[in-house]
Backbone bond lengths (Angstrom), bond angles and torsions (degrees), N, CA, C in turn:
res aa  C-N    CA-C-N  psi(-1)  N-CA   C-N-CA  omega(-1)  CA-C   N-CA-C  phi
1 M - - - 1.449 - - 1.533 108.55 -
2 L 1.309 115.76 133.91 1.460 121.44 179.82 1.521 108.91 -104.00
3 E 1.322 116.42 132.55 1.465 121.13 178.00 1.520 109.55 -107.78
4 L 1.330 115.57 120.69 1.465 122.76 179.74 1.523 109.79 -122.72
5 P 1.337 118.10 136.35 1.466 119.36 172.47 1.529 110.66 -65.41
6 A 1.328 116.89 145.54 1.468 121.86 -179.97 1.523 111.07 -57.03
7 T 1.325 117.02 -39.21 1.464 119.87 -179.44 1.523 111.43 -64.65
8 M 1.317 116.95 -31.53 1.462 120.98 179.39 1.527 110.78 -72.13
9 I 1.314 116.75 -36.13 1.461 120.27 176.49 1.526 109.07 -61.65
10 D 1.325 115.93 -42.17 1.472 119.88 176.49 1.528 111.08 -63.34
11 E 1.325 117.13 -41.48 1.464 121.45 -179.84 1.536 110.98 -63.09
12 I 1.321 116.52 -41.62 1.466 121.06 179.22 1.529 109.98 -65.40
13 S 1.319 116.84 -44.99 1.470 120.77 178.95 1.522 111.40 -63.14
14 D 1.333 116.40 -42.53 1.464 120.54 178.08 1.527 111.26 -60.70
15 L 1.326 116.59 -42.23 1.461 120.25 178.39 1.533 110.44 -62.86
16 A 1.325 116.79 -43.29 1.470 120.37 -179.66 1.530 110.88 -59.16
17 Y 1.329 116.18 -43.63 1.470 119.37 178.86 1.526 111.81 -69.18
18 S 1.316 117.24 -37.37 1.470 119.11 -177.94 1.531 111.91 -70.36
19 E 1.307 117.97 -27.87 1.471 121.69 179.80 1.529 112.60 -88.88
20 Y 1.318 116.67 -15.45 1.463 121.55 -178.86 1.537 110.02 -54.09
21 P 1.313 120.78 136.00 1.454 128.94 15.21 1.525 114.90 -88.97
22 L 1.330 118.04 3.10 1.465 120.42 177.05 1.520 110.15 -82.92
23 E 1.328 115.93 156.96 1.456 119.62 173.16 1.524 108.54 -72.05
24 C 1.314 116.05 143.21 1.463 120.64 173.59 1.523 107.87 -98.52
25 C 1.326 115.97 167.78 1.453 119.19 174.74 1.524 110.12 -155.36
26 G 1.302 114.99 162.09 1.460 121.52 178.89 1.515 109.47 -171.28
27 L 1.299 115.05 176.23 1.463 121.66 -179.68 1.518 109.07 -122.64
28 I 1.332 115.94 150.41 1.455 120.79 176.41 1.519 109.27 -117.63
29 A 1.324 115.00 145.41 1.460 120.56 -178.05 1.514 109.76 -130.84
30 G 1.319 114.45 157.50 1.457 121.70 177.52 1.518 109.12 -176.28
31 P 1.328 116.70 -169.86 1.462 119.86 177.92 1.529 110.80 -56.56
32 A 1.326 115.75 146.95 1.465 122.09 -176.69 1.526 111.78 -50.05
33 E 1.331 114.72 133.30 1.458 123.48 177.43 1.525 112.22 52.10
34 G 1.336 115.82 32.05 1.454 119.72 -175.15 1.506 114.42 -103.31
35 D 1.318 112.80 -179.57 1.451 121.81 -179.00 1.524 111.79 -120.32
36 V 1.335 116.96 7.18 1.461 121.89 -178.97 1.523 108.32 -109.01
37 V 1.330 116.08 121.36 1.460 120.81 -178.76 1.524 108.93 -90.45
38 T 1.324 115.19 126.33 1.463 120.77 179.06 1.519 112.32 -108.55
39 R 1.348 117.04 -16.52 1.461 119.73 -177.49 1.518 110.71 -153.23
40 F 1.330 115.38 138.40 1.456 122.37 173.17 1.517 108.21 -113.97
41 Y 1.319 116.37 126.99 1.457 122.41 178.74 1.525 109.21 -107.30
42 Q 1.317 116.47 112.25 1.458 119.68 174.24 1.524 108.33 -68.98
43 C 1.316 116.53 134.33 1.464 121.28 -179.47 1.526 109.15 -127.96
44 R 1.311 114.64 155.27 1.462 120.28 176.37 1.520 108.61 -79.28
45 N 1.323 116.33 137.76 1.458 121.55 174.17 1.529 106.91 -82.33
46 A 1.320 116.65 99.83 1.462 121.38 -177.45 1.526 111.62 -64.81
47 A 1.324 118.02 -20.95 1.463 120.94 177.90 1.526 111.46 -76.29
48 A 1.338 116.97 -20.33 1.471 122.39 -178.97 1.520 110.87 44.55
49 S 1.340 115.29 54.28 1.456 121.78 -173.50 1.524 111.58 -129.12
50 A 1.315 115.70 153.26 1.465 121.69 174.57 1.531 110.90 -89.02
51 K 1.344 117.07 -4.70 1.462 120.40 -176.04 1.526 113.99 -125.08
52 A 1.313 117.17 -2.69 1.464 120.10 -178.58 1.521 108.97 -155.05
53 Y 1.319 114.98 163.39 1.466 119.29 176.59 1.521 109.90 -138.94
54 T 1.305 114.62 150.60 1.457 123.26 171.11 1.519 106.22 -138.63
55 V 1.316 116.59 118.92 1.461 120.00 178.16 1.527 107.99 -65.83
56 D 1.324 115.82 125.35 1.464 120.66 178.98 1.528 108.93 -55.48
57 P 1.338 118.32 127.68 1.461 120.86 -177.42 1.534 114.24 -57.97
58 R 1.328 117.33 -35.48 1.475 119.39 178.46 1.523 110.82 -67.19
59 D 1.334 116.20 -40.37 1.463 120.05 177.37 1.530 111.13 -65.10
60 H 1.331 115.57 -38.59 1.468 119.99 178.25 1.529 110.04 -62.24
61 L 1.320 116.32 -45.66 1.459 120.71 179.67 1.532 111.21 -63.04
62 R 1.332 116.23 -43.15 1.462 120.83 178.04 1.531 110.82 -59.19
63 A 1.341 116.31 -44.73 1.463 121.16 179.57 1.526 110.99 -65.01
64 E 1.328 117.00 -44.05 1.476 121.22 178.43 1.520 111.19 -57.11
65 R 1.319 115.86 -47.56 1.465 120.07 -178.07 1.523 111.99 -65.65
66 D 1.334 116.83 -43.24 1.455 120.29 -179.95 1.531 110.84 -64.48
67 A 1.324 116.13 -44.42 1.466 120.35 179.13 1.532 110.53 -61.66
68 E 1.308 115.77 -44.80 1.468 120.00 179.51 1.521 111.09 -61.25
69 D 1.329 117.14 -42.75 1.470 121.09 178.54 1.527 111.47 -60.59
70 A 1.332 117.00 -30.76 1.463 121.58 -179.18 1.537 112.54 -88.82
71 G 1.336 116.78 -2.54 1.457 120.36 -179.21 1.517 113.67 85.01
72 W 1.339 116.52 16.88 1.460 121.50 179.11 1.517 108.91 -110.28
73 E 1.322 114.07 -177.19 1.460 120.03 170.06 1.519 108.95 -141.86
74 I 1.312 115.74 163.57 1.463 120.54 175.98 1.526 106.61 -71.67
75 I 1.337 115.88 124.56 1.469 120.21 -177.44 1.529 112.10 -116.21
76 G 1.332 116.75 3.30 1.454 117.42 178.25 1.508 113.88 175.10
77 V 1.306 114.08 178.15 1.459 122.48 -178.79 1.532 108.87 -130.13
78 V 1.319 114.84 149.06 1.463 122.90 178.92 1.517 107.57 -122.27
79 H 1.319 116.59 139.97 1.464 119.68 169.74 1.521 109.16 -153.20
80 S 1.315 115.77 168.60 1.463 120.02 -178.62 1.515 110.90 -109.68
81 H 1.323 113.65 153.81 1.463 121.81 167.68 1.522 104.79 -115.30
82 T 1.304 115.94 116.64 1.459 120.24 -171.51 1.530 113.79 -79.13
83 H 1.332 117.11 -29.54 1.462 119.36 -174.95 1.523 113.43 -134.65
84 T 1.302 117.56 4.86 1.466 120.79 -177.02 1.530 110.08 -126.05
85 E 1.304 114.64 174.39 1.465 120.43 179.27 1.532 110.35 -62.88
86 P 1.324 117.18 151.68 1.465 120.46 177.08 1.537 110.30 -79.12
87 Y 1.316 114.84 65.33 1.463 123.08 179.81 1.527 107.11 -133.35
88 P 1.333 118.09 140.27 1.470 119.54 -177.15 1.526 113.20 -58.10
89 S 1.317 114.72 128.34 1.467 121.24 176.58 1.533 108.61 -76.48
90 P 1.320 117.79 166.98 1.468 119.35 174.42 1.541 112.02 -55.34
91 T 1.331 117.00 -36.59 1.474 120.29 177.13 1.523 110.30 -65.14
92 D 1.345 117.21 -43.87 1.466 120.60 178.29 1.532 110.62 -57.94
93 V 1.324 116.11 -44.19 1.468 120.82 -178.45 1.529 110.41 -65.34
94 A 1.323 116.43 -44.82 1.473 120.71 -178.33 1.529 111.69 -65.23
95 Q 1.336 117.38 -30.47 1.463 120.84 -176.94 1.522 113.40 -96.69
96 A 1.322 118.66 3.26 1.468 121.25 -178.85 1.529 109.94 -63.75
97 P 1.365 117.40 109.97 1.455 119.88 -170.74 1.523 116.05 -79.61
98 D 1.322 119.07 -21.91 1.462 119.60 -170.87 1.525 109.94 -144.70
99 P 1.348 118.02 118.10 1.467 120.06 -178.98 1.528 113.48 -65.39
100 G 1.324 117.61 -14.70 1.458 121.14 177.97 1.521 113.53 -86.79
101 W 1.320 116.83 -9.61 1.468 121.16 -177.02 1.523 112.38 -79.19
102 H 1.327 113.90 158.59 1.459 123.04 169.19 1.535 106.16 -96.07
103 Y 1.325 116.83 134.99 1.454 122.49 179.43 1.531 107.23 -113.09
104 V 1.323 115.60 102.45 1.452 122.01 -175.29 1.528 109.02 -99.26
105 I 1.330 115.49 129.96 1.463 120.68 179.89 1.521 108.39 -124.73
106 V 1.323 115.22 130.91 1.463 120.40 173.34 1.526 107.33 -106.30
107 G 1.319 115.22 121.57 1.464 120.94 -179.70 1.511 111.11 -96.64
108 L 1.322 115.56 135.65 1.467 121.79 -179.83 1.524 111.98 -111.74
109 K 1.301 116.91 15.70 1.469 121.72 -176.16 1.535 111.98 -65.75
110 R 1.312 116.61 -32.84 1.460 121.04 -176.00 1.525 111.04 -105.13
111 S 1.309 116.29 -177.67 1.474 120.66 -175.24 1.532 113.15 -70.33
112 V 1.319 118.07 -20.88 1.468 121.33 175.00 1.527 107.98 -124.27
113 P 1.326 117.60 145.46 1.466 119.26 -179.23 1.529 111.06 -65.67
114 E 1.327 115.84 144.15 1.463 122.35 177.61 1.525 108.12 -116.23
115 L 1.323 116.26 122.14 1.460 121.65 -178.45 1.521 109.06 -108.43
116 R 1.335 116.02 126.24 1.464 121.26 177.77 1.523 109.16 -135.86
117 S 1.324 115.19 155.32 1.461 120.13 -179.68 1.525 109.65 -128.40
118 Y 1.335 114.68 146.96 1.456 121.53 -176.40 1.522 110.15 -137.91
119 R 1.314 114.48 159.13 1.459 122.94 165.73 1.523 105.22 -112.17
120 I 1.312 116.31 137.59 1.459 121.12 179.69 1.523 107.60 -128.77
121 A 1.326 115.67 117.49 1.470 120.83 179.62 1.527 108.72 -140.29
122 D 1.314 115.74 128.19 1.468 121.79 179.18 1.525 112.38 52.35
123 G 1.332 116.34 39.02 1.449 121.12 177.17 1.521 114.64 79.91
124 V 1.332 116.89 -0.32 1.468 120.96 -179.62 1.524 108.73 -98.34
125 V 1.329 116.02 128.58 1.467 122.57 -179.03 1.524 108.48 -103.38
126 R 1.329 115.19 128.53 1.464 120.75 177.61 1.522 108.68 -130.46
127 E 1.328 116.83 119.28 1.466 119.92 177.80 1.518 109.31 -72.63
128 E 1.333 114.67 144.53 1.462 120.33 176.60 1.523 108.79 -125.59
129 P 1.331 117.09 148.43 1.463 119.12 178.99 1.523 111.49 -68.67
130 I 1.321 115.24 152.88 1.471 122.13 173.99 1.522 106.98 -113.11
131 T 1.328 115.70 128.15 1.460 119.73 171.71 1.523 107.88 -104.27
132 V 1.309 115.03 144.06 1.455 121.00 -178.57 1.513 108.19 -101.63
133 A 1.333 115.43 120.33 1.471 121.24 176.81 1.517 108.11 -88.23
134 R 1.284 116.97 137.00 1.471 121.37 179.85 1.504 110.87 -98.43
């Protein structure tokens, strides 16, 4: 189960809309190997695509360093699907770098954003619940 603050869910949704029609992306950080998100890092989509994302390496490094300075680690990645369901695509599954990460997708297909989180390990996708911290 992934725990996200309500304000962070709004921040992720706002980023997805501001980057539309391109996919947005970012990284989430929290206590090591944890399920509680303490920070969301907006990152540039270096792929500049409506169908794929690549976290800008400089943004990734900046997030890693900031998280480390705060005693956290990067525990997952966030990106948007602009016209499809918020479910990992075959590309998302193939590019999933860490089986311990949370893979959060915000879908913009409908009139309100849909946020879902997954674990991806060895090509197997498993949805996990999201709890909203107030």
